[in-house]
C-alpha positions, 0 to 999 in steps of 0.5 A: 903205079898210083893210076893202076891202083885208082882204076880198080878202087873206082871200079869197086866203088862203082860196083858197090854203089850199083849193088846198093842202088839195085838193093834199094830198088828191089826192097819192098817200099810198103807204100801201096799196102802193108803200110806197117812195114814203114813204122820202125824206120820212121822213128829215126827222123824224129826229134828224140824228146819223149816222156813216154815210149810205147813199145809193142804191137798193133795193140798200141800203134792202132789204139793210142794217139800221141797227138791226143796225149800232147794236145790234151795233156802236154805229154810228148810220146812215141809208139815204137811198134810193128805188126806182131812185134814179139817180146824179144823184138820189143826188148831189142827195139827198146834197148836201141831206143834208149841209145837215143833218149831216156823216157820217164815211162815205158808202156809195153803191150802184153798181148805179145806174151802169147808167143814164145817162139819165132812166128813168121818171116813176113812179120820179122821183115816188117820189123827188122828191115826197118831197123838201122844196122846196130847190135840190137838189129843183129840180136833181134834177127838172131832171136827171131829167125824161123826155119829156113831163114838166113841171117845174112839176108837181113844184112844184105836184103838183096840176097832175099829180094833179088828176084822181086824184079818181077813184082816191081811197081810204080811205087818202087820207082816213085819212092826209090829215095824214100817214102811218105810217112804213114804214122803220127809218132807211130800211130796209124790213123783210121777214121772209118767205122766197122762195128764189132759183131759176134766174136769167134768162140775162143779155143781151149788151150792145152796150157795157159802158162806163158812161155819161159822165153817170153817171161825171160825177155819181159824180165829183161825189159823190166830190168832195162827200164830200171837200169835206165831210170824209166818206169815200166807200165804193162797194158792190155789194150781194149781189143776184142780179138785175139781173145785175152784169157783170164789165166793170162790176165791173172799171170800179168797181174801176178807178175806186175805185183811181184816186180812192183809194176803197174798193170792196166787191163784196158779191155776190162776198163772199156766202159770206164774209158767210154768205148763203144765197139759199134762206133770206135773200131774200124775192123770189127773190134780188133783195133780202135779207129781214131775216135776210139784211140782218142778216147783211150788217150783221154783216159791214159793222159791223166793216169800217166800225168798223176801216177808218174808225175809227168810234166805238162810240156806245153808252153815250156819250149817254143821249138817243142810247141812249134814241132807239135803244132805242125804234128797236130796240123798234119794229124787233123788234116789226115783225119779230115781227108779220110772223112771226106773220102769216106763220105764220097766213096764209102771207104778210105781210098788214098788218105793213108799217109800222115804227111 
């Protein structure tokens, strides 16, 4: 009787393992392009000790350098970001993060307020596929799905990627068990330079008021920070595009004042920060390169330390110092590798990885 039961159980287990292996093979690895798809997942392997958590879209993960914040000011920080990260996605990602640690300061990128409804399955996948299974993942999927998407495909991605076998590449085999890191505490290094040119004329909008859904989730972010003893700082990054309208800026200033929060328009402070959009951007002013990000971090460091009384953690704990020494070495190595490739090839060829 026991033997009869063992065989079906073993067969079922083998079938489940096979399905898991096929799913792992077919899921995108984001190792030969669209590296942003790896950002959300990289947090889980980190030591969870950060005084500052940045939460938001590319206006953070391509503009702020946690390595520079540590090296210059002893502030341990992490950027939990993804491409076009919507306000509700930031909320649930922050809720998940607070299950692991409680930072003193949470910094939120307000550009996401321009979106009030789900936008794109592709961007949803870059965000949600990297999240571990949790109540927060289920909620972010439910809030983010566009028309035609099926909730179950986020729980069982094989149902979404079952026909991707036609697109399998060497990267899918090489990184079957896991990929290389693409970020330094959530920041993606770009050492190349492409100066900003004329920006498109911003279109007139029928309504400049941010949507009710975006405001509702911003309220939830503020409430969540307050409940967990974290201070919320709202920021607009110094990116020249998408255009940041004056009515948008005014709404964020009003919201911050009403909630007793700080709002920094870092775009308006570009000159004070010392940014030069002829040298400090890698894609024409949309995002900063590593040199611009280091300038911005040099501005943010004293602000964070003084305004929120954050301690200088350098020299406080030998293990923490050793971790960050290794991080800084990897950070410098990637900058050096990218500079060599730019000098030799005129562009970054392979040095997109942080390890």
